C-alpha positions as CSV (number, residue, x, y, z in Angstrom):
1,X,88.9,87.5,107.9
2,X,88.5,86.4,111.5
3,X,91.3,84.9,113.4
4,X,91.4,83.0,116.5
5,X,94.0,81.9,118.8
6,X,94.4,79.6,122.0
7,X,95.6,80.9,124.9
8,X,99.1,81.4,124.7
9,X,99.6,80.1,121.3
10,X,101.5,82.2,118.6
11,X,100.5,81.8,115.1
12,X,102.8,82.9,112.2
13,X,100.8,84.5,109.3
14,X,103.4,84.6,106.1
15,X,100.7,84.9,103.1
16,X,99.5,88.1,101.6
17,X,95.9,89.3,102.1
18,X,94.6,91.7,99.6
19,X,91.0,93.2,98.9
20,X,88.4,94.8,100.2
21,X,87.7,93.0,103.6
22,X,89.1,93.5,107.2
23,X,90.9,91.0,110.0
24,X,89.6,90.5,113.2
25,X,91.9,89.0,115.9
26,X,90.3,87.8,119.1
27,X,90.7,84.9,121.7
28,X,89.3,81.5,120.8
29,X,86.2,80.8,122.5
30,X,86.1,78.6,125.9
31,X,90.3,79.1,125.6
32,X,92.1,80.2,128.6
33,X,94.6,82.8,128.3
34,X,95.3,86.1,126.4
35,X,94.5,85.1,123.1
36,X,97.7,84.5,121.8
37,X,100.1,85.9,119.3
38,X,99.5,86.6,115.4
39,X,102.7,87.2,113.9
40,X,102.6,88.7,110.6
41,X,105.6,88.0,108.2
42,X,103.6,89.0,104.9
43,X,101.9,92.1,102.9
44,X,98.5,93.1,104.4
45,X,97.0,95.2,101.7
46,X,93.5,95.6,102.2
47,X,90.9,98.6,102.5
48,X,89.0,97.6,105.8
49,X,90.3,98.0,109.3
50,X,92.3,95.1,111.4
51,X,90.9,94.9,114.7
52,X,92.7,93.4,117.5
53,X,90.6,92.7,120.5
54,X,92.6,90.0,122.4
55,X,96.4,89.0,122.7
56,X,99.3,90.6,120.6
57,X,99.3,91.5,116.7
58,X,102.8,91.5,115.7
59,X,104.1,93.2,112.6
60,X,107.6,91.3,112.0
61,X,110.2,93.0,110.4
62,X,109.2,91.5,106.8
63,X,105.9,92.0,106.7
64,X,104.1,95.1,105.3
65,X,100.8,96.9,105.9
66,X,99.1,99.1,103.4
67,X,96.9,102.1,104.8
68,X,94.5,103.3,101.9
69,X,94.2,107.1,102.4
70,X,90.8,108.8,101.1
71,X,89.0,111.8,102.3
72,X,89.8,114.0,105.2
73,X,89.8,111.0,108.2
74,X,88.6,108.3,106.0
75,X,91.1,105.5,105.9
76,X,91.6,101.8,107.1
77,X,93.5,101.7,110.4
78,X,94.5,99.5,113.3
79,X,92.2,99.6,116.0
80,X,90.9,97.3,119.0
81,X,91.7,96.8,122.6
82,X,94.6,94.6,122.6
83,X,98.4,94.9,122.1
84,X,99.8,95.7,118.6
85,X,103.9,95.5,118.2
86,X,105.2,97.0,115.1
87,X,108.6,96.0,113.6
88,X,107.7,96.0,109.9
89,X,106.9,98.8,107.4
90,X,103.5,100.7,107.0
91,X,102.8,101.8,103.5
92,X,100.3,104.9,102.8
93,X,98.6,104.4,99.4
94,X,97.8,108.4,98.6
95,X,96.3,107.8,95.4
96,X,92.8,108.9,96.7
97,X,94.3,111.4,99.5
98,X,92.6,114.4,99.9
99,X,95.7,116.3,100.5
100,X,94.6,119.6,102.1
101,X,96.6,121.1,104.8
102,X,95.1,120.1,108.2
103,X,93.5,116.8,107.1
104,X,94.4,113.9,109.3
105,X,93.9,109.9,109.2
106,X,94.0,107.8,112.7
107,X,96.5,104.7,111.3
108,X,96.4,103.7,114.9
109,X,94.1,103.8,117.4
110,X,96.2,104.7,120.4
111,X,93.5,105.5,122.5
112,X,91.9,101.7,122.8
113,X,95.2,100.0,122.0
114,X,98.6,99.2,123.5
115,X,101.2,99.9,121.0
116,X,104.8,99.6,120.6
117,X,107.4,100.5,117.5
118,X,110.6,98.2,117.4
119,X,113.9,99.1,116.2
120,X,113.2,97.9,112.2
121,X,109.9,99.9,111.9
122,X,109.3,102.4,109.3
123,X,107.0,104.1,107.1
124,X,108.0,103.6,103.4
125,X,109.1,106.6,101.5
126,X,109.4,108.7,104.9
127,X,112.4,109.6,107.0
128,X,112.1,109.5,110.7
129,X,113.3,112.2,113.6
130,X,112.2,110.9,117.1
131,X,109.1,109.1,116.4
132,X,107.5,111.4,113.6
133,X,108.2,110.1,110.2
134,X,107.7,112.9,107.3
135,X,107.3,112.7,103.2
136,X,105.8,114.8,100.7
137,X,104.0,117.3,103.1
138,X,102.6,114.2,105.4
139,X,103.4,113.3,108.6
140,X,102.8,110.1,110.9
141,X,103.2,110.2,114.7
142,X,104.2,107.4,116.7
143,X,102.7,109.1,119.9
144,X,99.5,109.8,118.3
145,X,98.8,107.4,115.2
146,X,97.7,110.4,113.3
147,X,98.7,110.6,109.7
148,X,98.6,114.7,108.9
149,X,98.9,116.5,105.5
150,X,100.6,120.3,106.6
151,X,101.2,122.9,103.2
152,X,104.0,125.0,104.3
153,X,102.9,128.7,104.1
154,X,103.5,130.8,101.6
155,X,105.7,133.2,103.8
156,X,108.2,130.3,104.7
157,X,108.3,129.3,101.2
158,X,109.3,132.9,100.3
159,X,111.7,133.0,102.9
160,X,113.3,129.8,102.1
161,X,113.4,131.2,98.3
162,X,114.9,134.3,99.6
163,X,117.8,132.7,101.7
164,X,118.6,130.6,98.5
165,X,118.8,133.8,96.2
166,X,120.9,135.5,98.5
167,X,123.2,132.7,98.9
168,X,123.5,132.6,95.5
169,X,124.5,136.0,95.2
170,X,127.4,135.2,97.5
171,X,128.7,132.8,96.1
172,X,128.8,134.5,92.8
173,X,130.4,137.8,94.0
174,X,132.9,135.3,95.7
175,X,132.0,136.5,99.5
C-alpha cells in the first residue's frame, strides 16, 4: 500500500491492514508542505516494512502494529527518513523467532527516522523500565529501536536458585 498525503493535511486510518505487503508513506507529488500526517487507529499486521519518507506517521493510542520476528536480524520494521510518533501498542509475533542469546532485530530504524514514544505507548506482554521493555527473555529498547534476546547465564540461574534454597531453609528453621 502506498499512501500520499497533501501538504499539512491529516489522514486518519482506522482500518486493519493484514497480509504480506508493505506500507509506504510519501509526499503527494506537486504538493507543497511536509507530506502531512497519517494517524493510525487500526491494526497494522502485515509482514512487510512500514516506510515513512515524508511528514509524520502516528500510531495512535488505539492503534497496534505487529512485527514478525524470524531468524537473527529478519523482521519487518519501521524505516524511512521522516517522523514516527508511537503512542499505541507494538506486538511481537515470536512464533518463528530464532530465540538464540545475542540475536537482535531492528524494529524502529533510529538512524534514519525521527521517533518519539507517547505516554500510552506499550509493548504487548512486556514490562517497561525507563524505556526498556522486557518479556520472556526479549528486550525492546526505545533508545536503539532494537529487539534483543538474551538467555540468563547458567551461573546467574544457579545463584538465584541457591538464594531461594537458603531463603527456604531460613523460613523452615524459623530464623
